[in-house]
KEMAR-153683 format. One record per residue (C-alpha): x, y, z. Coordinates in steps of 0.25 Angstrom, whole numbers. Example, Ala and Ser with C-alpha at 12.3 -4.5 7.8 and 13.67 -1.06 7.14 Angstrom:
<c1: 49&c2: -18&c3: 31>
<c1: 55&c2: -4&c3: 29>
REM end
This chain:
<c1: 556&c2: 213&c3: 264>
<c1: 562&c2: 227&c3: 261>
<c1: 557&c2: 233&c3: 273>
<c1: 561&c2: 221&c3: 282>
<c1: 575&c2: 222&c3: 276>
<c1: 576&c2: 237&c3: 280>
<c1: 570&c2: 234&c3: 294>
<c1: 580&c2: 223&c3: 296>
<c1: 592&c2: 232&c3: 292>
<c1: 587&c2: 243&c3: 302>
<c1: 585&c2: 233&c3: 313>
<c1: 599&c2: 228&c3: 311>
<c1: 605&c2: 242&c3: 311>
<c1: 597&c2: 244&c3: 324>
<c1: 602&c2: 231&c3: 330>
<c1: 617&c2: 234&c3: 327>
<c1: 618&c2: 249&c3: 330>
<c1: 607&c2: 250&c3: 340>
<c1: 595&c2: 259&c3: 341>
<c1: 603&c2: 271&c3: 346>
<c1: 608&c2: 275&c3: 333>
<c1: 594&c2: 276&c3: 328>
<c1: 590&c2: 284&c3: 340>
<c1: 601&c2: 293&c3: 338>
<c1: 597&c2: 296&c3: 324>
<c1: 583&c2: 300&c3: 328>
<c1: 588&c2: 309&c3: 340>
<c1: 599&c2: 316&c3: 332>
<c1: 589&c2: 321&c3: 321>
<c1: 588&c2: 336&c3: 323>
<c1: 580&c2: 348&c3: 317>
<c1: 593&c2: 352&c3: 309>
<c1: 595&c2: 339&c3: 302>
<c1: 580&c2: 338&c3: 299>
<c1: 579&c2: 352&c3: 293>
<c1: 591&c2: 349&c3: 284>
<c1: 586&c2: 335&c3: 280>
<c1: 573&c2: 342&c3: 276>
<c1: 579&c2: 352&c3: 268>
<c1: 588&c2: 342&c3: 261>
<c1: 576&c2: 333&c3: 259>
<c1: 568&c2: 345&c3: 252>
<c1: 580&c2: 346&c3: 242>
<c1: 581&c2: 331&c3: 240>
<c1: 566&c2: 330&c3: 238>
<c1: 565&c2: 341&c3: 228>
<c1: 577&c2: 335&c3: 220>
<c1: 571&c2: 321&c3: 220>
<c1: 557&c2: 327&c3: 216>
<c1: 564&c2: 335&c3: 205>
<c1: 571&c2: 322&c3: 200>
<c1: 558&c2: 315&c3: 199>
<c1: 551&c2: 327&c3: 191>
<c1: 563&c2: 326&c3: 181>
<c1: 561&c2: 310&c3: 180>
<c1: 546&c2: 311&c3: 179>
<c1: 546&c2: 322&c3: 169>
<c1: 556&c2: 313&c3: 160>
<c1: 546&c2: 302&c3: 161>
<c1: 534&c2: 311&c3: 157>
<c1: 527&c2: 312&c3: 171>
<c1: 532&c2: 326&c3: 176>
<c1: 530&c2: 329&c3: 191>
<c1: 530&c2: 343&c3: 196>
<c1: 542&c2: 346&c3: 205>
<c1: 532&c2: 350&c3: 217>
<c1: 524&c2: 338&c3: 215>
<c1: 537&c2: 330&c3: 214>
<c1: 543&c2: 336&c3: 227>
<c1: 529&c2: 333&c3: 235>
<c1: 529&c2: 318&c3: 230>
<c1: 544&c2: 316&c3: 233>
<c1: 542&c2: 321&c3: 247>
<c1: 530&c2: 312&c3: 249>
<c1: 538&c2: 301&c3: 243>
<c1: 550&c2: 303&c3: 252>
<c1: 541&c2: 303&c3: 264>
<c1: 534&c2: 290&c3: 260>
<c1: 548&c2: 283&c3: 258>
<c1: 553&c2: 286&c3: 271>
<c1: 540&c2: 283&c3: 279>
<c1: 537&c2: 270&c3: 272>
<c1: 545&c2: 257&c3: 270>
<c1: 552&c2: 255&c3: 257>
<c1: 556&c2: 269&c3: 253>
<c1: 548&c2: 269&c3: 240>
<c1: 534&c2: 271&c3: 244>
<c1: 535&c2: 286&c3: 242>
<c1: 540&c2: 284&c3: 228>
<c1: 529&c2: 275&c3: 225>
<c1: 519&c2: 285&c3: 230>
<c1: 526&c2: 296&c3: 222>
<c1: 525&c2: 288&c3: 209>
<c1: 511&c2: 284&c3: 211>
<c1: 505&c2: 297&c3: 215>
<c1: 512&c2: 304&c3: 204>
<c1: 508&c2: 293&c3: 194>
<c1: 494&c2: 294&c3: 198>
<c1: 494&c2: 309&c3: 197>
<c1: 500&c2: 309&c3: 182>
<c1: 493&c2: 297&c3: 178>
<c1: 506&c2: 290&c3: 174>
<c1: 510&c2: 281&c3: 186>
<c1: 520&c2: 273&c3: 178>
<c1: 529&c2: 285&c3: 173>
<c1: 528&c2: 291&c3: 186>
<c1: 533&c2: 278&c3: 193>
<c1: 544&c2: 278&c3: 184>
<c1: 548&c2: 292&c3: 187>
<c1: 548&c2: 289&c3: 202>
<c1: 557&c2: 277&c3: 199>
<c1: 567&c2: 284&c3: 191>
<c1: 567&c2: 296&c3: 201>
<c1: 571&c2: 286&c3: 211>
<c1: 581&c2: 279&c3: 203>
<c1: 588&c2: 292&c3: 199>
<c1: 590&c2: 295&c3: 214>
<c1: 596&c2: 281&c3: 217>
<c1: 605&c2: 281&c3: 204>
<c1: 611&c2: 295&c3: 209>
<c1: 612&c2: 290&c3: 223>
<c1: 620&c2: 277&c3: 219>
<c1: 629&c2: 285&c3: 209>
<c1: 632&c2: 295&c3: 219>
<c1: 634&c2: 285&c3: 231>
<c1: 643&c2: 277&c3: 222>
<c1: 652&c2: 289&c3: 218>
<c1: 652&c2: 294&c3: 232>
<c1: 655&c2: 281&c3: 239>
<c1: 666&c2: 278&c3: 229>
<c1: 674&c2: 291&c3: 233>
<c1: 670&c2: 293&c3: 247>
<c1: 676&c2: 285&c3: 258>
<c1: 664&c2: 275&c3: 263>
<c1: 663&c2: 261&c3: 268>
<c1: 658&c2: 257&c3: 254>
<c1: 668&c2: 264&c3: 246>
<c1: 675&c2: 252&c3: 241>
<c1: 663&c2: 244&c3: 237>
<c1: 656&c2: 257&c3: 231>
<c1: 669&c2: 258&c3: 222>
<c1: 668&c2: 244&c3: 217>
<c1: 653&c2: 246&c3: 215>
<c1: 656&c2: 259&c3: 207>
<c1: 666&c2: 252&c3: 198>
<c1: 656&c2: 240&c3: 196>
<c1: 646&c2: 250&c3: 192>
<c1: 655&c2: 258&c3: 183>
<c1: 660&c2: 245&c3: 176>
<c1: 645&c2: 241&c3: 174>
<c1: 641&c2: 255&c3: 168>
<c1: 653&c2: 254&c3: 159>
<c1: 649&c2: 240&c3: 154>
<c1: 635&c2: 244&c3: 152>
<c1: 639&c2: 256&c3: 144>
<c1: 648&c2: 248&c3: 135>
<c1: 637&c2: 238&c3: 133>
<c1: 627&c2: 250&c3: 130>
<c1: 636&c2: 256&c3: 120>
<c1: 639&c2: 243&c3: 113>
<c1: 624&c2: 240&c3: 112>
<c1: 622&c2: 254&c3: 106>
<c1: 633&c2: 252&c3: 96>
<c1: 627&c2: 238&c3: 93>
<c1: 614&c2: 243&c3: 91>
<c1: 617&c2: 256&c3: 83>
<c1: 614&c2: 250&c3: 70>
<c1: 600&c2: 247&c3: 75>
<c1: 589&c2: 257&c3: 72>
<c1: 587&c2: 268&c3: 83>
<c1: 573&c2: 264&c3: 85>
<c1: 578&c2: 250&c3: 89>
<c1: 588&c2: 255&c3: 99>
<c1: 577&c2: 265&c3: 106>
<c1: 568&c2: 253&c3: 107>
<c1: 578&c2: 244&c3: 114>
<c1: 582&c2: 256&c3: 123>
<c1: 566&c2: 258&c3: 126>
<c1: 565&c2: 243&c3: 129>
<c1: 574&c2: 245&c3: 141>
<c1: 565&c2: 247&c3: 154>
<c1: 565&c2: 261&c3: 159>
<c1: 574&c2: 266&c3: 147>
<c1: 563&c2: 276&c3: 143>
<c1: 564&c2: 282&c3: 158>
<c1: 579&c2: 282&c3: 158>
<c1: 580&c2: 289&c3: 145>
<c1: 569&c2: 300&c3: 149>
<c1: 576&c2: 303&c3: 162>
<c1: 591&c2: 300&c3: 161>
<c1: 594&c2: 303&c3: 146>
<c1: 588&c2: 317&c3: 147>
<c1: 599&c2: 326&c3: 152>
<c1: 590&c2: 337&c3: 157>
<c1: 583&c2: 326&c3: 166>
<c1: 594&c2: 317&c3: 170>
<c1: 603&c2: 328&c3: 175>
<c1: 592&c2: 334&c3: 184>
<c1: 589&c2: 320&c3: 189>
<c1: 603&c2: 318&c3: 193>
<c1: 604&c2: 332&c3: 199>
<c1: 592&c2: 330&c3: 207>
<c1: 596&c2: 316&c3: 212>
<c1: 610&c2: 321&c3: 216>
<c1: 605&c2: 332&c3: 224>
<c1: 595&c2: 323&c3: 231>
<c1: 605&c2: 314&c3: 234>
<c1: 614&c2: 325&c3: 240>
<c1: 602&c2: 328&c3: 249>
<c1: 601&c2: 314&c3: 254>
<c1: 616&c2: 314&c3: 257>
<c1: 615&c2: 327&c3: 264>
<c1: 604&c2: 322&c3: 272>
<c1: 612&c2: 310&c3: 277>
<c1: 624&c2: 319&c3: 280>
<c1: 615&c2: 328&c3: 289>
<c1: 610&c2: 315&c3: 296>
<c1: 624&c2: 310&c3: 299>
<c1: 628&c2: 323&c3: 305>
<c1: 615&c2: 323&c3: 313>
<c1: 618&c2: 309&c3: 318>
<c1: 631&c2: 313&c3: 323>
<c1: 640&c2: 309&c3: 312>
<c1: 653&c2: 317&c3: 312>
<c1: 660&c2: 310&c3: 300>
<c1: 664&c2: 319&c3: 288>
<c1: 654&c2: 321&c3: 278>
<c1: 663&c2: 314&c3: 268>
<c1: 662&c2: 301&c3: 277>
<c1: 647&c2: 302&c3: 279>
<c1: 644&c2: 305&c3: 264>
<c1: 647&c2: 291&c3: 259>
<c1: 639&c2: 285&c3: 270>
<c1: 627&c2: 293&c3: 266>
<c1: 628&c2: 288&c3: 252>
<c1: 628&c2: 273&c3: 257>
<c1: 616&c2: 275&c3: 266>
<c1: 609&c2: 283&c3: 255>
<c1: 611&c2: 271&c3: 245>
<c1: 606&c2: 261&c3: 257>
<c1: 593&c2: 269&c3: 258>
<c1: 589&c2: 263&c3: 244>
<c1: 588&c2: 249&c3: 251>
<c1: 575&c2: 244&c3: 256>
<c1: 571&c2: 252&c3: 269>
<c1: 560&c2: 256&c3: 278>
<c1: 557&c2: 270&c3: 276>
<c1: 572&c2: 273&c3: 274>
<c1: 576&c2: 265&c3: 286>
<c1: 584&c2: 252&c3: 286>
<c1: 596&c2: 252&c3: 276>
<c1: 599&c2: 266&c3: 279>
<c1: 602&c2: 263&c3: 293>
<c1: 609&c2: 251&c3: 290>
<c1: 618&c2: 256&c3: 279>
<c1: 621&c2: 268&c3: 288>
<c1: 625&c2: 260&c3: 299>
<c1: 635&c2: 252&c3: 291>
<c1: 641&c2: 263&c3: 283>
<c1: 643&c2: 272&c3: 295>
<c1: 649&c2: 260&c3: 303>
<c1: 658&c2: 257&c3: 291>
<c1: 663&c2: 271&c3: 290>
<c1: 666&c2: 271&c3: 305>
<c1: 655&c2: 281&c3: 309>
<c1: 647&c2: 271&c3: 317>
<c1: 635&c2: 262&c3: 313>
<c1: 627&c2: 270&c3: 323>
<c1: 630&c2: 283&c3: 317>
<c1: 625&c2: 278&c3: 303>
<c1: 612&c2: 273&c3: 309>
<c1: 610&c2: 286&c3: 316>
<c1: 613&c2: 294&c3: 303>
<c1: 604&c2: 286&c3: 296>
<c1: 592&c2: 288&c3: 306>
<c1: 595&c2: 303&c3: 305>
<c1: 594&c2: 302&c3: 290>
<c1: 581&c2: 295&c3: 290>
<c1: 575&c2: 305&c3: 300>
<c1: 579&c2: 316&c3: 291>
<c1: 574&c2: 310&c3: 279>
<c1: 561&c2: 307&c3: 285>
<c1: 559&c2: 321&c3: 290>
<c1: 563&c2: 327&c3: 276>
<c1: 552&c2: 318&c3: 270>
<c1: 541&c2: 323&c3: 279>
<c1: 536&c2: 333&c3: 269>
<c1: 532&c2: 321&c3: 261>
<c1: 522&c2: 317&c3: 272>
<c1: 516&c2: 331&c3: 271>
<c1: 515&c2: 329&c3: 256>
<c1: 508&c2: 315&c3: 258>
<c1: 498&c2: 321&c3: 268>
<c1: 494&c2: 332&c3: 259>
<c1: 492&c2: 323&c3: 248>
<c1: 484&c2: 313&c3: 256>
<c1: 476&c2: 325&c3: 261>
<c1: 474&c2: 329&c3: 247>
<c1: 468&c2: 316&c3: 243>
<c1: 459&c2: 315&c3: 255>
<c1: 453&c2: 329&c3: 251>
<c1: 452&c2: 324&c3: 237>
<c1: 445&c2: 312&c3: 242>
<c1: 435&c2: 319&c3: 250>
<c1: 432&c2: 329&c3: 238>
<c1: 429&c2: 317&c3: 229>
REM end
């Protein structure tokens, strides 16, 4: 059903804007944009891999940075080459879990790694879309107010609960906190200043790389609007990429068509930009195919020796 929804979105976009926008995206990709995209992909991959090492170490399953970079490249390639967008993360978790003999904690480290990236994306997107002019600025401002109000209420309730439970023994409060699912992981990752600040830094740099790649795709696709006008659209499209997709395709093109059209740049321009972005991301993830082939060859050689 997830794949069917993504395909339906893609088909609808093709029906509304025509195939010329897709073909234009494929034809406008050049060596310069691919080179820049591969360079940015290297930086973002290293940042994401570093973030994973920080999270994994906090959970007691350390991952060497070199192994994390190779695993992340392989994961990204599988994500952009297979439906769903999570096959690579599952592969990354199971491979590392099998290597260290603790699949449970490694799976949790991969989950929290992805969650950290998404939380930073949402936070930056809300902040950016609240300030920068965009087709969804008014809606985002209302959403931001709702989020802040909810956070304020949760904070008040938490403080009241702490005061109400201050007479209880410390051990009872610790047991209640530990009973919350994932509380131990959150305490290990987020409540350690050394880890949380570096996780935030890695996530912000990685997000900046994704935004830069989108801006390069927009210029390659022929968008002449100012960077300040394209930037909020990039944030909207990046948010949409978290929806069900087929190897990254589907919601990305649909939201790009809508957002560019609403901003007065034309739906066709949005689709062309999304296609260029998809091609650049795919080429930037190709080192993961090399890692995948090398690991497969190693397993074959190991099987023959056995």
